[in-house]
N, C-alpha and C positions, 0 to 999 in steps of 0.2 A: 767555843771562841777563846781564840788568843789574845792574850793582854796586849795593850798597846801602850806607846806612851804619847798622850795627847795633852800639848799645853793650851790651855785655857785661862790664863791670867794675865794676859796683857795689860789689861789695865793697873796691873802693880809694876809690872816693868815688861821687856823685851828684848829679845836678843840681837845684839849689834849686828846688822847687815854686812857681808863682806866687804861691799865697797866703801862703806864708811871705816871699816877695820883698816882696808889696804889706804886709804888716803891718811888715816894717822901715823902708821907705824915709821915714815922717814923722820916725824918729829920728835921721835923719840932716840933715834940714832943719829943720823948725819946732819940732819936740822936741827942741831938741839940749841941753837943760840936763843939769848934772851932777847925778846923783840925790842926793848928798850935801849939794847946796847947799840952804839955807833957806828960799830965795826961791820964789814961784810955780812959776817954770818948772823949778825944781830938782824941786819937790813932786809935780807932775805924771808926771814922768818917774819918780821914785820908786814912783808908785802905780802906773805901768804895768810897770814892771820887776818889783817884788812880785808883781803879778798874773800876769805871767809864770812866776813861780816856783810859785804857787799851781798853775797850769795842769799845769806840768812835773811835780810832786807827784802830782796827782791822776791825770795820765797812767799814773803807775808804782807808785801804791798806796802813796804815801809820805805824809809831813806835810812842810809847807813848811819846818819849819826843819830838815829832813834833807837837804835840797838845797843844794850849793855850785855856783856856775858857777866853770867852768875855760876853760882853751884849748882844751881836748879831751881826748881818751882817754890820750894821754901825760902830760901833768902830772895828771891825776885818778888815774893808778896811781901817778906818783911821792908824790905827796900821799899817799894812803893807804899805802903800802909804808915811805915814807921817815920819814912823821911818826909811825906806829907802833913801828918802829925806834928811831927819837929818843928818843920817849918811854920805851920800855922800856929802852934802853941797850946791851943785849946779849941774845943767844939764838939761837933756831933758827927758820927759815921753812921751811915746805913748798911747793914751786910745782911745776908741770909741765914735762916737756924740749919741750913743745910750745907754751908761751906766745910771745905776741908780744914783740917785742925790748923794746916800753916794760916790760915786765915781768923778763924776763930779763936785761936789761942792768941794772937797777937792782938785783936780786939780787946778779948777780956785783960790783956796785961797793960793796954792802954786805958781801961778803964780805971785801973787802978792807980794811973797817974792823972785821972781825973776828966779824962774825954768820956763823953755819955756815946752809947752805942744803942741802935736798934736793931734787933734782930730779927728780921721779918719772918711770918710764916709762911709755908708754903701749901698747897693744896693736895690732894690725897695722890696725884701724879707727879708730885715734886716740883710744882711750877710756881715761880713767884709772880703775884700780881702786879701789875704797872699801877692800878689805884692802890696799892697798898705802899707801893715805894712813894708815889706822889704824896700821899696821906701822911706819910712819916717824914717828909722835909722840914726842917726847922729853919729859923734865920740864920743860925750857925753851923749848920751842916755843910762840910767842906767836901765830905769823899762818901761817894758809893762803892760798894765792892760785893760784886755778884757773879758767881762763876758761871763762864761759858757752857758748862755741860758737868753733870754731879757724877763724881768719881764711883759711887755704888748704884744706883739707880738709873742713870745713863740719861737722865732728862736733860733736853737741851733748852737753856734759857732765853728768852727774847731780849738778848744783848742789846743788838742795834737800839730797839725802841727805848732801852732802859739808857742807854747813851743818849738819846736824843734829849730825854727827859733833864737827863743830868745836865747835860749843855742848856737847854732852856732856863735852868736856874742857876747857873754859872756854877755848878760843883763838878768837882773832880770824879771821874768814873775809871775802876779798875776791874779788870777781868781774870780770875784765874782759870787760863785757857790750858792747862797743863793735860788735859784729858782730850781736848779738841783739836790741838795742832798736829797736822799731818792725819787727820782721820776725817774731817769735813773740809769743804771748800771756806777758805777765810781771806778775805782781804781788807787788810786794816785801812785802806783807802775808802773803804766803803763802810766799815765799824765804827761806831761813833764811841770809841775809847781814848783815853788817855794813858793807861798802863795797861800791858797785857802780859802776864807770866807765862813761859813755857819751859819746859824740862826733856831734853834729848832723850833720856833713856825710855820715854814712853813712843818715841815713833822711830825704834829699830837704831839708836845711836847710842852712846856711851854715857855710863852713869857718872853723875858728878860735875854735870854741866848743863848749865839754861840759859836762859836768857829774859830780860826785861826789856821790853815795849816801852819809850816813854816819848810821847807824842812831844814834838819840837816846840818849843817855847813855855813846856811845862817846866816849874820849878819846885823842886822839894831838895831836902838839907842831905848830903850823906848821912850814913850812920857810921861808917868807918872812917879813919884817917891815916895817912902814910904812905902815899904815893900819889903819882897822878894817873894811873893807869884808869881807862876805862872813863876819863873826862874825871878824874877825881869821884867819881859815884860809887865805883867799886874797886877801891885801889888794891894792889897786890899783885906779885906775879903772875902772869896771865898764863892759864892752862890751854897753851896751842894745841897740844894734839887733841884735847876734848873740842875745842872751839871748831876746827877742823872737820873732825869726826860728826857734830852737830850739823854743820852746814851741807855737809856731803847726803847726811841721813836725811835731813828737811828737803832739801831740792829734791831728793828722789821720791820722798813721800808725798810732796805737792804734786810733783811731775806725774805720779801713779792716780791723783784725783781726777774726776769722781770717778773711775772705775773700780778702783779700789774699795770705795763706799759701797757702790752698787754692789759688790760680790759679796761684800761682809753683811749686807742688809739681807740677801739672799739666804744666806747661812743662818744668820740671827733668826730670821723668822721660821726657817726650817726646826730650829732647836727650841724657839719658843711653841710651836704650833704642837710639836712631838711633846714636850713636857706637860703641856697644858692638857693632854690625853689621860695623864696619870689625875687620879681623885684627889680632891681636895690639895690643889696648886694653885698658888694666887701669883700673878705676873706683878710686880714692885715696877712704879715709874710710868711714863707717859706709853704708850702703844707705837705711837706715830714719831712724836719729837724727842727722839732718843738716839744716842750714839749707835753708829752703824754696827758695832760689835760688842754691843753690852745686851746680857740676859741677866736679869735678878729676880730670882723666883722664892717663893717660900712654900715649903713643903710643912703643910701643917702637922701637927701631934709630936712631931720628931725635932731633934737638934740638930742647926747646920753643921756643926763641929763634926758630928758623928757621920755625916753625909761627907762632908769634907774629908773625912779620914777612911770613909770607905772608895770614896773615886780616888784617892791617892793609892789605895792598895790596887787599884785596877788600873794605875798608871793615868788618871786624869788630874791635872793640875788645876785647880779653881780658887775661889775665895768665898770666904765665910762672910755671914751678913751681921755677925754679931762680934761681940769686942771681947769674948770669952778669954780668947788666947793671950789677950793682951793684960789678964789678970782680973778683968771687970766681969761682973755680974750683970750690968747695963747692957741691953740691946744697943745696937748701932743709933746716934742721934739723926742719923737721915731716916731710918725706919721708922722711929718713932713719931719724927716730925712730920711723916705722910699719913700718920693714924692708925700704925700697927700696933697691937697690943704686944705685950712682952713675948708670949709664947711663939706667936707668929713671927715675931722677929727675928726671934733666935733659931728659926726652921729655913731662915735665907740663905741663899747661894747665888752667890755672881760669878755667871763665865764670861770671860771676855775675851773676844776672837781677835784676831791677827793675822798679819802675814805668814802664810804656809798652813793654815789652818784647812780643811778640807769637806767635802760632803761624807767623805768615810769617817773623818773624825766626829762631825754631828751624829752619823748612824750609829756609832760605836757607844757615844753618850746615852743614845737614847735606847740602845740596847741593855746598856746594864743598870740604867736608872729604876727601872721599875722594879726589877728584884730587890735593890737597896734599899728602896723606898719601903717597900712591903715588908723585908726583915725588920727593918728598926722600927718601923710600926708596932709590929707583933711583940717587940721586948718595950715598946713605952707606956707608962703608967699612965701618961696622960691621954692616950687614945681609949685604955679601957676604962678610966673614969668619965672619960665622955661619952661612952657607949661604944 
C-alpha cells in the first residue's frame, strides 16, 4: 500500500479555499487604501469592507452592527469576557471546566483581579448540565461562558437552553463557537447568546482574522484605545484582506450546510466504527451530540504521541489528546474532566475531518491503524505489566 497524504487536523486549522484567496488578492495590491481615509481609494475599500461585514452578519443571522472584526477567537473571547468584567467592576462568572484556554486562562486572570469564577463539571460525555448552571447562579453573577462545542472531544453543548436560562436571570451569555461556525447550522436570531466568538481559519478562511458577535444593546468596555475603528471596541487599522477572506469563506461554508455536515457525519461514523473494531479502544465525547467531523479515541496501553508520530510517517496528520508536546506531563484538561485516568488520556488521538476528506482517506487510516497499534502495544511496558 503506497503512502498517502491525508489531512485530518481540521480542528486545528484548515486550508484557505481558492475562492476566499481570490477575493482577498486585490486588497493586497490595487485596492490597498486605508478604509478610514476620505479619498476615493479609501472610500472604495471602506465599501468593500462594510459589504464583507454585511455578508458575515447575514451568514450568521445577525445585523451588521452586531459584528466586530478581531484577530481571531482568542481576542474575541478576551474582548467579551474582559470587556464585560471591566464594565461590571466585580462579580461572579460561570464557565465550564472544558473550555479552550482562551476562555479558561482569561477567567483565571480575572480571579486574580478579584472576580469569582465557577468552573462547571461535565459528565463522561463532556456535556454541561443545565441544572448545574442554574445551581451555580449567585446574586452577583453577571456572565456565563460555555463553548458551543468542545475542540477536543467534539461534544456539542445545549447553548440555546443555557442562553434561555441566562436571559431568565438577567445574566450575559457568551459562547466560544470557533469549532461550530461553518460546521453545523447556526442562526443568531434563534440562538440565545449575547456574545459569540469565531475564527476564520477554522472554516477555510485566512489565519489572523476573526469576529465577535455582540448583541445590539449590550454594553461592555473596550480593552484597547487608540482609534475609532470597529466602533471603538477594537481600534486599529483594519485587516481588510482578512475580513474579505473571512466573509467569503463563511458565506460559502454556510451555503454548503447542511449537506457538508451530513457528508462529514458519514465519514466520521465510518472512521469511528472502524477504529472501534480494534481491541481496547474508547470513544471520547458524546456519540450523537458531536461535531460532524470530530473523532476522539483513546488507544489503551500506548502513548498518543507515539501514535501521532507513526501516523505522520504514513502521511496522516492528526492531533494528540495529551499535552506532552507542550512540555507538560499532564493529560488534556478536557480528557481529565470527562473522567479518563492519566494513562488512558495520554493514549488519545483526535481526527478532525473537513473539506477534501474522502472515503478513501478513511479507509487508508483504517488500514494502517491496526498494525500501528499492535506494534506500539508490543513495545509498551504498560501492556506487559497489565497482562
